C-alpha positions as CSV (number, residue, x, y, z in Angstrom):
1,M,-83.2,51.0,-9.5
2,D,-83.5,54.1,-7.4
3,A,-81.9,54.8,-4.0
4,R,-85.0,53.8,-2.0
5,E,-85.1,50.4,-3.7
6,A,-81.3,49.9,-3.1
7,V,-81.8,50.7,0.6
8,R,-84.7,48.2,0.9
9,T,-82.6,45.6,-0.9
10,A,-79.6,46.2,1.4
11,R,-81.7,46.1,4.6
12,R,-83.5,42.9,3.5
13,Y,-80.2,41.2,2.6
14,V,-78.5,42.0,5.9
15,S,-81.6,41.0,7.9
16,E,-81.8,37.7,6.1
17,L,-78.1,37.0,6.1
18,F,-77.6,37.7,9.8
19,A,-81.0,36.3,11.0
20,D,-79.4,33.5,13.0
21,D,-77.4,36.2,14.9
22,E,-80.6,37.8,16.1
23,I,-79.6,41.2,15.0
24,G,-81.7,44.3,15.9
25,R,-82.4,47.7,14.4
26,V,-81.0,47.6,10.9
27,D,-80.5,51.3,10.3
28,L,-79.5,53.2,7.1
29,E,-76.2,55.1,7.5
30,E,-75.0,56.1,4.0
31,V,-76.0,55.8,0.3
32,D,-73.5,56.1,-2.5
33,F,-73.8,55.4,-6.2
34,E,-70.6,54.8,-8.2
35,N,-71.2,55.7,-11.8
36,E,-68.0,54.0,-13.1
37,S,-69.1,50.6,-11.8
38,D,-72.9,51.1,-11.7
39,L,-72.9,49.9,-8.1
40,W,-74.9,51.1,-5.1
41,K,-72.9,51.2,-1.9
42,I,-75.3,51.1,1.0
43,T,-74.0,51.3,4.5
44,V,-76.2,49.9,7.2
45,S,-75.7,49.3,10.9
46,F,-77.2,46.9,13.4
47,T,-76.9,45.5,16.9
48,R,-76.1,42.0,17.8
49,P,-76.8,40.4,21.2
50,N,-73.0,40.2,21.9
51,D,-72.6,43.9,21.0
52,R,-74.8,45.1,23.8
53,P,-72.6,46.0,26.8
54,E,-73.8,45.2,30.3
55,L,-75.5,48.2,31.8
56,V,-73.6,50.2,34.4
57,E,-76.6,49.6,36.6
58,T,-75.7,45.9,37.0
59,I,-72.2,46.9,38.3
60,V,-73.1,50.1,40.2
61,P,-76.8,50.3,41.2
62,G,-78.2,53.8,40.9
63,H,-75.3,55.0,38.8
64,P,-76.4,58.1,36.7
65,L,-74.9,56.6,33.5
66,A,-76.9,53.4,33.8
67,D,-79.5,54.5,31.3
68,V,-77.2,56.1,28.7
69,T,-74.7,53.2,28.2
70,P,-74.1,53.3,24.4
71,V,-74.9,50.2,22.4
72,R,-72.2,49.2,20.0
73,R,-73.2,48.7,16.4
74,S,-71.9,46.7,13.5
75,Y,-71.5,48.5,10.2
76,K,-71.7,46.8,6.8
77,V,-71.4,48.1,3.2
78,V,-73.7,46.3,0.8
79,N,-72.8,46.6,-2.9
80,I,-75.7,46.2,-5.3
81,D,-75.6,46.0,-9.1
82,D,-77.8,48.8,-10.4
83,A,-79.1,47.0,-13.5
84,S,-79.9,43.6,-11.9
85,G,-80.5,44.5,-8.3
86,I,-78.3,41.7,-7.2
87,V,-76.1,42.1,-4.1
88,T,-72.5,41.6,-5.3
89,S,-70.7,41.9,-2.0
90,L,-71.0,42.7,1.7
91,K,-68.1,44.2,3.5
92,H,-67.3,45.2,7.1
93,R,-67.1,49.0,7.5
94,R,-64.6,50.3,10.1
95,L,-65.3,53.7,11.5
96,A,-62.6,56.2,12.1
97,A,-61.6,56.5,15.7
98,L,-63.1,59.3,17.6
99,N,-60.6,61.9,19.0
């Protein structure tokens, strides 16, 4: 399988697995292939309804940051066997804290 196929597999898997959570915007973050294990490690991110913070506008009408409130994202690493195309695991990805 090539990288594009691995990414499609990862996005489809995450979309189907978390369908009941009504996730949005499944975005590609990283692609990594491990030669030793023949695994694709595809990192994707997405939003969930409970990850969307209330807009500042609802607290302070007319606030200049109302339209730029960041949306939190969930990050997952999908491991896919290169030969079979089967997803072997899904793990949560913690991001390093910003300084």
